[in-house]
TITIDREN-415969 format. One line per field, with one value per residue (C-alpha): residue in one letter; residue number from 1; x, y, z; chain. Coordinates in steps of 0.1 Angstrom, whole numbers, plus 5000, padded with zeros to 4 digits. Layout:
dokol = (a|...) .
vexfi = (NUM|...) .
X = (X|...) .
Y = (Y|...) .
Z = (Z|...) .
vose = (A|...) .
END
This chain:
dokol = (m|i|k|e|s|n|f|l|l|i|l|s|i|g|i|a|v|l|f|f|i|k|t|l|n|f|f|s|e|k|f|p|p|s|l|k|r|i|v|s|w|i|h|a|l|t|f|e|l|l|a|i|c|v|t|f|c|l|r|p|s|g|f|f|s|r|k|g|k|l|e|g|k|g|r|p|i|l|l|i|h|g|y|l|q|n|g|s|n|w|v|f|l|k|n|e|l|r|r|k|g|f|g|p|l|y|t|l|n|l|s|h|p|f|h|s|i|q|y|h|a|t|t|v|a|k|k|v|a|q|i|q|k|e|t|g|s|k|e|l|c|l|i|g|h|s|m|g|g|l|v|s|s|w|y|a|l|t|m|a|s|p|g|i|v|t|d|v|v|t|i|g|s|p|l|q|g|t|h|i|a|l|i|a|l|g|e|n|g|r|a|m|r|r|g|s|e|f|v|m|q|l|q|g|a|m|q|k|n|e|k|i|r|f|y|h|i|a|s|k|t|d|q|l|i|m|p|w|h|s|a|v|t|k|h|d|l|a|k|q|y|v|m|e|g|i|g|h|m|s|l|l|f|s|p|r|v|a|r|q|i|q|t|w|l|k|p|v|y|t|n|h|k|k) .
vexfi = (1|2|3|4|5|6|7|8|9|10|11|12|13|14|15|16|17|18|19|20|21|22|23|24|25|26|27|28|29|30|31|32|33|34|35|36|37|38|39|40|41|42|43|44|45|46|47|48|49|50|51|52|53|54|55|56|57|58|59|60|61|62|63|64|65|66|67|68|69|70|71|72|73|74|75|76|77|78|79|80|81|82|83|84|85|86|87|88|89|90|91|92|93|94|95|96|97|98|99|100|101|102|103|104|105|106|107|108|109|110|111|112|113|114|115|116|117|118|119|120|121|122|123|124|125|126|127|128|129|130|131|132|133|134|135|136|137|138|139|140|141|142|143|144|145|146|147|148|149|150|151|152|153|154|155|156|157|158|159|160|161|162|163|164|165|166|167|168|169|170|171|172|173|174|175|176|177|178|179|180|181|182|183|184|185|186|187|188|189|190|191|192|193|194|195|196|197|198|199|200|201|202|203|204|205|206|207|208|209|210|211|212|213|214|215|216|217|218|219|220|221|222|223|224|225|226|227|228|229|230|231|232|233|234|235|236|237|238|239|240|241|242|243|244|245|246|247|248|249|250|251|252|253|254|255|256|257|258|259|260|261|262|263|264|265|266|267|268|269|270|271|272|273|274) .
X = (2652|2684|2679|2691|2717|2731|2731|2751|2775|2781|2785|2810|2830|2830|2842|2869|2881|2882|2901|2926|2932|2936|2961|2980|2982|2994|3024|3031|3060|3080|3072|3093|3084|3066|3044|3038|3024|3001|2988|2983|2962|2941|2935|2927|2903|2885|2878|2871|2841|2828|2834|2814|2785|2785|2785|2757|2736|2743|2737|2699|2707|2729|2698|2682|2698|2695|2696|2705|2728|2763|2789|2824|2838|2869|2875|2847|2855|2837|2839|2835|2826|2839|2826|2791|2789|2772|2776|2767|2803|2816|2797|2828|2854|2829|2822|2859|2867|2837|2848|2882|2867|2869|2841|2817|2816|2797|2790|2773|2759|2775|2752|2747|2776|2787|2792|2828|2850|2849|2811|2812|2835|2808|2786|2814|2815|2778|2782|2812|2791|2764|2790|2805|2770|2761|2794|2807|2841|2860|2883|2877|2894|2884|2887|2880|2879|2888|2873|2862|2899|2902|2871|2884|2918|2904|2880|2908|2934|2913|2880|2882|2892|2926|2926|2893|2907|2936|2940|2931|2933|2929|2922|2929|2925|2939|2959|2980|2952|2944|2943|2909|2893|2895|2862|2846|2817|2811|2833|2847|2857|2877|2894|2906|2926|2964|2978|2945|2944|2926|2953|2980|2963|2958|2994|3005|2983|2996|3032|3025|3006|3023|2994|2972|2985|2979|2980|2976|2967|2974|2973|2996|2967|2941|2922|2911|2941|2966|2994|2989|3015|2992|2974|3005|3027|3065|3062|3062|3069|3061|3025|3020|3008|3011|2994|2992|2967|2937|2914|2898|2865|2880|2901|2869|2865|2902|2911|2947|2933|2913|2943|2965|2940|2936|2974|2976|2947|2953|2976|2951|2924|2948|2957|2921|2908|2935) .
Y = (5803|5819|5844|5880|5878|5845|5860|5890|5868|5846|5877|5892|5860|5858|5894|5888|5857|5876|5905|5880|5863|5896|5908|5876|5878|5915|5905|5872|5887|5884|5847|5818|5809|5777|5794|5824|5801|5785|5818|5830|5800|5803|5840|5832|5803|5823|5853|5832|5818|5853|5862|5831|5841|5876|5865|5840|5868|5892|5866|5874|5910|5900|5889|5924|5950|5986|6011|6047|6075|6063|6073|6083|6098|6076|6044|6019|5989|5956|5933|5895|5871|5836|5800|5795|5832|5863|5901|5907|5896|5930|5952|5961|5966|5984|6009|6014|6021|6044|6064|6070|6083|6052|6044|6039|6005|5975|5940|5910|5876|5849|5823|5787|5779|5748|5762|5765|5794|5802|5804|5827|5849|5854|5868|5892|5902|5911|5931|5950|5959|5973|5993|6008|6019|6034|6052|6059|6046|6022|6011|5994|5976|5941|5928|5892|5871|5834|5818|5854|5862|5833|5845|5881|5870|5847|5873|5900|5878|5858|5875|5913|5935|5951|5981|5974|5959|5979|5964|5931|5925|5889|5882|5847|5832|5798|5810|5778|5756|5744|5709|5718|5718|5680|5681|5710|5702|5713|5720|5751|5730|5707|5736|5750|5718|5718|5711|5713|5722|5754|5765|5757|5777|5807|5807|5806|5836|5855|5850|5863|5893|5927|5951|5944|5952|5922|5925|5895|5893|5861|5849|5823|5812|5808|5777|5771|5780|5751|5757|5794|5806|5794|5827|5846|5844|5847|5874|5907|5906|5944|5937|5910|5914|5885|5885|5862|5855|5860|5834|5830|5848|5872|5888|5904|5923|5932|5969|5959|5944|5976|5998|5978|5979|6016|6020|6000|6016|6052|6061|6047|6071|6100|6096|6090|6122|6144) .
Z = (4275|4286|4313|4306|4334|4320|4285|4296|4315|4284|4262|4287|4288|4250|4246|4272|4253|4220|4236|4252|4218|4200|4226|4225|4187|4189|4210|4192|4173|4206|4209|4197|4160|4169|4195|4172|4146|4171|4183|4147|4138|4170|4162|4126|4134|4161|4140|4110|4128|4134|4097|4086|4109|4095|4059|4066|4081|4053|4025|4020|4013|3983|3964|3965|3942|3951|3923|3931|3921|3912|3937|3927|3895|3891|3873|3880|3903|3900|3930|3923|3951|3957|3957|3971|3981|3967|3964|4000|4010|4000|4025|4045|4017|3995|4023|4030|3994|3991|4022|4006|3974|3952|3929|3913|3929|3916|3928|3911|3918|3897|3883|3894|3918|3900|3866|3852|3859|3822|3824|3854|3834|3808|3836|3844|3807|3807|3839|3825|3794|3817|3837|3806|3794|3828|3834|3800|3811|3788|3816|3850|3879|3891|3927|3933|3965|3964|3933|3923|3918|3893|3875|3874|3861|3835|3822|3821|3804|3779|3773|3778|3749|3753|3776|3793|3825|3839|3873|3890|3927|3940|3977|3990|3955|3946|3917|3917|3930|3965|3980|3997|3962|3962|3982|3962|3940|3904|3874|3890|3921|3900|3882|3915|3923|3924|3889|3871|3835|3843|3868|3843|3815|3839|3850|3814|3805|3836|3826|3791|3803|3799|3800|3831|3866|3889|3927|3951|3988|4007|4043|4058|4080|4053|4060|4024|4004|4009|4005|4013|3988|3960|3965|3952|3921|3916|3890|3909|3947|3950|3940|3966|4002|4026|4060|4090|4118|4095|4078|4044|4049|4074|4046|4035|4068|4073|4076|4065|4033|4026|4032|4010|3981|3985|3984|3952|3934|3945|3916|3892|3906|3908|3871|3861|3875|3859) .
vose = (A|A|A|A|A|A|A|A|A|A|A|A|A|A|A|A|A|A|A|A|A|A|A|A|A|A|A|A|A|A|A|A|A|A|A|A|A|A|A|A|A|A|A|A|A|A|A|A|A|A|A|A|A|A|A|A|A|A|A|A|A|A|A|A|A|A|A|A|A|A|A|A|A|A|A|A|A|A|A|A|A|A|A|A|A|A|A|A|A|A|A|A|A|A|A|A|A|A|A|A|A|A|A|A|A|A|A|A|A|A|A|A|A|A|A|A|A|A|A|A|A|A|A|A|A|A|A|A|A|A|A|A|A|A|A|A|A|A|A|A|A|A|A|A|A|A|A|A|A|A|A|A|A|A|A|A|A|A|A|A|A|A|A|A|A|A|A|A|A|A|A|A|A|A|A|A|A|A|A|A|A|A|A|A|A|A|A|A|A|A|A|A|A|A|A|A|A|A|A|A|A|A|A|A|A|A|A|A|A|A|A|A|A|A|A|A|A|A|A|A|A|A|A|A|A|A|A|A|A|A|A|A|A|A|A|A|A|A|A|A|A|A|A|A|A|A|A|A|A|A|A|A|A|A|A|A|A|A|A|A|A|A|A|A|A|A|A|A|A|A|A|A|A|A) .
END
């Protein structure tokens, strides 16, 4: 058993180390480029471990749905989680959006983690039908993290009836595939590889799209999206937000991510309420 005094000492040292890394990253813009990259990766990896611990602790709560009064009178937002995750991932971002008046907000748990992305999109289709019935709204926005961004994009571009999905926000999603997917299991893991048939089909559908607004968030220090620029496209640079010093799961707990999404979607909500 760790004595209370030892525990407090370890905790104090841990907090001091985190504060030091945070401060170092804050001033990294003044460092030489090579040193700045090192500091950014140290910062990203350190806080990524914390984000993974938080998502692990939150995971059980994702299997219990809580039904209550719908909050928000704007366009519904459906948040779609990533590979091997569940709806509990959205606790921070969901709260940030709700505080700013967005909503109603919905999450879901995708089915068996090794199904195809196309199959997961059918789960989204069922949830969308439920949302339309509950809210009476024919339009909604989708926000997807990692694989969830691919599921969101595929549903919006190939399955949804015209006009249903107005906006799609992807967060750290391998839109052009990732080399890390070589070790991912399941049909969806293979689809996320660089140059896969699915990735090529998705890119083609995105290029032909003229109705749905797409927004992409990426991090240059994302440990799972390699290369990092796979998380963005070349279509509209004004609808892309690239960060640094933050990891893959950490994107879900980033105030910067929350603010950027609010900035993008605010006009949608302003117009919706008129």
